[in-house]
C-alpha positions as CSV (number, residue, x, y, z in Angstrom):
1,M,67.5,76.7,99.5
2,T,69.6,78.8,101.1
3,D,73.1,79.0,101.4
4,E,74.4,75.8,104.1
5,T,77.1,78.1,106.2
6,A,74.4,80.6,107.0
7,R,71.9,78.7,108.3
8,T,70.4,78.5,111.5
9,V,69.4,75.3,113.0
10,A,67.8,75.4,116.7
11,V,68.2,71.6,118.0
12,V,65.9,70.3,120.9
13,G,67.0,67.3,122.7
14,A,70.5,68.7,122.7
15,T,71.7,66.5,125.1
16,G,69.8,63.2,124.3
17,Q,71.0,60.3,122.3
18,V,70.3,61.7,119.0
19,G,70.5,65.7,119.6
20,Q,73.5,65.5,120.7
21,V,74.8,63.8,117.8
22,V,72.9,66.3,115.7
23,V,74.5,69.2,117.2
24,R,77.7,67.8,116.3
25,D,77.0,66.8,112.9
26,A,75.2,70.8,112.0
27,D,78.1,72.2,114.0
28,A,80.6,70.2,112.1
29,R,78.7,71.3,108.7
30,G,79.8,75.2,109.9
31,L,75.6,76.1,110.5
32,A,74.7,78.2,113.6
33,V,73.2,76.0,116.1
34,R,71.2,76.3,119.1
35,G,70.7,73.2,121.3
36,V,67.3,73.6,123.5
37,S,67.6,71.1,126.5
38,R,66.2,70.4,129.7
39,S,69.0,72.2,131.3
40,V,72.4,73.7,130.1
41,P,75.9,71.2,129.5
42,A,78.3,72.4,131.4
43,D,81.7,73.4,129.5
44,D,83.1,70.3,130.1
45,D,80.1,68.0,129.2
46,P,81.1,65.5,126.4
47,R,77.1,66.3,125.1
48,R,77.8,69.7,124.2
49,A,79.6,70.7,121.2
50,A,81.8,73.6,121.4
51,G,80.5,76.0,118.6
52,A,76.9,75.4,119.9
53,T,75.0,78.0,122.3
54,Y,72.3,76.3,124.4
55,S,69.1,77.4,126.3
56,A,67.2,75.8,128.8
57,V,64.1,74.8,128.2
58,D,61.4,72.0,129.0
59,V,59.1,71.4,126.9
60,L,56.8,69.8,129.1
61,G,56.7,72.7,131.4
62,A,54.2,73.2,133.7
63,A,52.5,76.4,132.1
64,Q,51.7,75.9,128.2
65,E,52.3,80.1,127.6
66,P,55.7,80.5,129.1
67,T,57.0,77.4,127.7
68,V,56.1,78.2,123.9
69,A,56.9,81.7,124.5
70,A,60.8,80.9,125.8
71,L,61.1,78.4,122.6
72,A,60.4,80.9,120.6
73,T,62.4,83.0,121.7
74,A,65.0,80.0,121.5
75,F,64.0,79.8,117.8
76,E,64.1,83.0,116.9
77,G,66.3,83.7,113.8
78,A,66.3,80.2,113.5
79,D,66.1,78.6,109.3
80,A,64.7,75.1,110.9
81,V,64.6,73.1,114.1
82,V,64.9,69.8,114.8
83,L,63.1,67.9,117.2
84,A,64.9,65.0,118.8
85,T,63.7,64.8,122.3
86,N,63.1,60.9,123.6
87,A,61.0,60.0,126.5
88,T,60.5,57.0,128.5
89,A,57.3,55.1,128.3
90,G,56.1,56.7,131.8
91,D,56.4,60.0,129.8
92,L,54.9,60.3,126.6
93,D,53.4,64.0,127.0
94,V,57.0,64.3,125.4
95,Y,55.5,63.7,122.0
96,R,51.5,65.2,122.2
97,T,51.7,68.2,124.3
98,G,56.1,68.8,124.0
99,T,55.7,68.1,120.0
100,R,52.6,71.0,119.9
101,R,54.2,73.2,121.8
102,V,57.1,73.4,119.9
103,V,55.2,73.7,116.3
104,E,53.5,76.6,118.1
105,A,56.6,78.2,119.0
106,A,58.5,77.9,115.6
107,G,55.5,79.2,113.8
108,R,55.4,82.5,116.1
109,A,59.2,82.7,115.3
110,G,58.8,82.8,111.7
111,V,60.8,79.0,111.4
112,R,60.8,77.8,107.9
113,R,61.2,74.4,108.5
114,L,60.7,71.7,111.2
115,V,62.3,68.4,111.3
116,V,61.1,65.5,113.6
117,L,62.5,62.2,114.4
118,S,60.1,59.5,114.5
119,I,60.4,55.8,113.9
120,A,59.9,53.5,110.3
121,N,56.4,52.5,110.3
122,V,54.9,53.8,113.2
123,D,51.7,54.0,112.7
124,Q,51.3,50.0,112.1
125,G,51.9,49.9,115.4
126,T,49.7,51.9,117.0
127,D,48.1,49.2,119.6
128,Y,51.9,49.9,121.5
129,P,50.9,52.7,123.5
130,Y,55.2,53.9,122.6
131,Y,54.3,54.3,119.0
132,A,50.6,55.4,119.6
133,A,52.8,58.7,121.0
134,H,54.7,58.5,118.4
135,A,52.5,58.9,115.5
136,E,50.2,61.3,117.0
137,Q,53.6,62.9,117.0
138,N,54.3,62.7,113.5
139,E,50.4,63.9,112.6
140,I,50.8,67.1,115.3
141,A,54.3,68.3,112.9
142,L,52.5,67.1,109.5
143,A,49.7,69.5,110.0
144,G,51.3,72.4,111.8
145,P,52.1,75.6,110.5
146,V,55.3,75.2,109.8
147,P,56.4,72.8,106.9
148,A,57.4,69.4,108.6
149,T,59.9,66.7,107.5
150,V,59.1,63.7,109.4
151,V,62.6,61.7,109.5
152,R,61.0,58.0,110.2
153,A,63.9,56.2,111.3
154,T,64.6,52.2,111.6
155,Q,65.5,51.0,115.5
156,F,69.4,52.1,116.2
157,H,72.3,49.3,116.7
158,T,71.7,49.9,120.5
159,F,68.7,48.4,120.0
160,L,69.6,44.9,121.3
161,A,71.0,46.3,124.7
162,Y,68.4,48.6,125.1
163,V,66.3,45.3,125.5
164,R,68.6,43.1,127.4
165,S,67.8,46.3,130.1
166,V,63.5,46.4,130.0
167,P,61.7,43.2,131.0
168,P,61.4,40.0,130.4
169,A,65.2,39.8,129.0
170,R,66.3,42.1,132.2
171,T,66.3,39.0,134.5
172,L,68.4,37.1,132.3
173,T,71.2,39.6,131.1
174,R,71.7,39.6,135.2
175,L,72.0,35.7,135.4
176,G,75.1,36.1,133.3
177,L,73.0,35.0,129.7
178,L,72.4,37.1,126.3
179,P,69.5,37.2,125.7
180,Y,67.4,38.7,122.2
181,P,63.9,38.9,120.8
182,R,63.3,35.1,119.0
183,G,61.8,35.0,115.9
184,T,62.7,38.8,115.1
185,R,64.9,40.8,112.0
186,F,66.2,44.8,112.2
187,Q,67.5,46.5,110.1
188,T,69.3,48.4,112.2
189,I,70.8,51.8,111.4
190,D,73.4,54.3,113.2
191,V,73.0,57.4,115.2
192,R,75.6,59.3,113.3
193,D,73.6,58.3,110.1
194,V,70.5,59.3,111.8
195,A,71.8,62.7,112.9
196,R,73.3,63.4,109.3
197,L,70.1,62.5,107.4
198,L,67.8,65.5,110.0
199,V,70.3,67.4,109.1
200,D,70.2,67.6,105.4
201,A,66.2,67.7,106.0
202,T,66.4,70.8,107.4
203,S,67.2,72.4,104.1
204,D,64.2,70.9,102.7
205,D,61.8,73.5,101.0
206,G,59.2,71.2,99.6
207,P,55.4,70.6,101.6
208,A,55.6,68.1,104.5
209,R,56.2,64.9,104.2
210,A,57.3,62.0,106.3
211,V,59.8,59.9,105.2
212,D,61.3,56.1,106.7
213,V,64.9,55.6,106.0
214,G,66.5,52.2,107.0
215,G,70.2,50.7,107.8
216,P,72.1,49.2,105.2
217,Q,71.8,46.2,105.8
218,V,68.3,43.0,107.1
219,R,69.8,40.5,109.7
220,D,68.0,38.2,112.0
221,A,68.5,39.6,115.8
222,K,70.1,35.9,116.9
223,D,73.0,36.8,114.1
224,L,73.3,40.2,115.7
225,V,73.7,39.1,118.1
226,H,76.8,36.5,117.8
227,A,78.6,39.4,116.2
228,E,78.2,41.3,119.2
229,R,79.1,38.6,121.7
230,A,82.2,37.9,119.2
231,A,82.9,41.9,119.3
232,R,82.9,41.6,123.1
233,G,85.0,38.4,123.6
234,S,82.3,37.5,125.5
235,R,81.1,34.1,127.5
236,R,78.1,34.9,127.8
237,V,75.0,32.2,126.6
238,P,72.8,33.8,123.6
239,V,69.2,33.0,123.6
240,G,66.3,34.2,122.0
241,V,63.5,35.8,124.2
242,R,59.8,35.9,122.9
243,V,59.3,39.8,122.8
244,P,54.9,39.5,124.5
245,G,52.6,42.2,123.3
246,P,51.5,44.2,120.4
247,V,55.4,45.2,120.3
248,G,56.3,41.8,120.2
249,T,54.2,41.3,117.0
250,F,55.1,44.6,115.4
251,F,58.7,42.8,114.9
252,R,58.0,39.3,114.5
253,E,55.7,40.5,111.4
254,G,59.1,42.3,110.0
255,R,57.0,45.5,110.2
256,N,59.9,46.9,111.7
257,L,61.9,46.9,108.2
258,V,62.0,49.7,105.5
259,P,63.8,47.0,102.8
260,D,63.6,50.1,99.7
261,H,65.3,52.3,102.0
262,H,69.3,51.5,103.1
263,E,70.3,55.3,104.0
264,G,72.3,54.5,106.4
265,R,75.9,53.7,105.7
266,I,77.7,51.9,108.8
267,T,76.4,48.5,108.9
268,F,76.2,47.0,112.7
269,D,79.9,45.3,112.4
270,E,81.5,48.5,111.5
271,W,79.5,50.1,115.1
272,L,80.8,47.3,116.7
273,R,84.4,47.7,115.3
274,S,84.3,51.0,116.1
275,G,84.3,50.4,119.6
276,D,80.9,52.7,120.2
277,G,79.0,49.1,120.2
278,V,81.7,47.2,122.8
């Protein structure tokens, strides 16, 4: 294992929800950090870490070879690459083509470790297209020329807010209610803990592996939304909503939980009290 402060880490998706926190975590440890994103954040952009350098590369660039070459240039001299890209349901090729390009570029640049952010138990939910794309991403990374660590995390503390922003809960939210997925439990984890675990994994030196990581507590969604309501001082009325389709089944059957894994340290209530959740 190399000296921590002598290592260089490249982060793909460096301005995203998780990527920007990974950059800050690695920077705070004294690592040399290179952020890679579709555009370079401005100096006053809150997503930018003062100690990091940035380059603009879109992993879904129109042409394969120029994109791989640009990524390889961004990775040149890096000991590890963290892949923390995210995508909407309509842009799932980020997880397929984008990952293939990152894997090829990492091999071309002589990177020693690839670390990929994924979802806990995602291989058990492949009848849901978003999870199927993530599962394929895992396979691509683990079969690549660079030894990979796939860190499969449970849902973030922000997940309930996300649920309220999409159908069918979005309509109820607009009506002043506080919808939550009925009949489900979650083991939410703080993004800062996920970032810490991703940076920790950049020093792995063993064979390729996938590891599930979970938050510190398993709680009913109803309990979580009531805690959020109290922290916000909200008068919105909580209402349970049945999440349809394969993803709803995934959650109701508890396949989103990893009860033997509690790597996350920051609880949902602590997150709320920190001000990030209100």
